[in-house]
FITOR-476203 format. One record per residue: residue in three letters; x negated, y, z negated of N, C-alpha, C in turn. Coordinates in steps of 0.1 Angstrom, whole numbers, plus 5000, padded with zeros to 4 digits. Layout:
// residues N
ALAXYZXYZXYZ...
***
This chain:
// residues 40
MET543157689619542057689621542257839610ALA542557959614542158059608542558059589GLU544057989590544257989578543357869572TRP542857839574541257769564540957829565SER540057889573538457999566538958079561LYS540258149554541158279551540458149541ALA541158039536541658019522540457979512PRO539758039501539457959496538657849489ASP537357829491536757679485536757589476SER538057549479538457469462537157319464SER537857259449536357149449536157049464SER537357059462537356879480537556989496GLY536957129491536957199506536557199518PRO534957209512533757109519533456939526LEU534656889514534556669517535456669531THR536256759525537756739539537556889554ARG536756899547535356989561535256889572ALA533956859562532856749566534256579572TRP534856559566536356429569536356449586VAL536856579595537356639598536856609612GLN534956719607534156749619533456629621ILE533156519608532756409617533356289622PRO534356289627535156249642535056329651LEU535056449650534956519661533756549666LEU533156519659531556559666531256399675THR531756259666531356179676532456129685PHE533356199686534156209699533356319710TYR532656429704532156489709530856429716VAL529656299708528956309713529456179722ASP530556109722530956009734531356069745LEU532456139744532456229753531256289765CYS530256359756529056339762527856249768VAL528356119766527256019773528855999777ALA530055989776530655959793530355999807ILE530456179802529956249812527956209825GLU527356229813526156189814526256029826LEU527255849818527355809823528155809836VAL528755919839529055939847528956009862LYS527556079859527256169868526356049876LEU525255969869524555869876525055759882
***
C-alpha cells in the first residue's frame, strides 16, 4: 500500500485504483448490510 501511494500516477493508475476499490466497497457495503440483518 505504501509503495503504491509513493509511486507516480501512470495513465492506468486511477483505473487500477478504481478496479481495486470498487470490489472492496461492495464487500464493505455487503458486510454492513449483513451486520444490520444480524442485529434485527
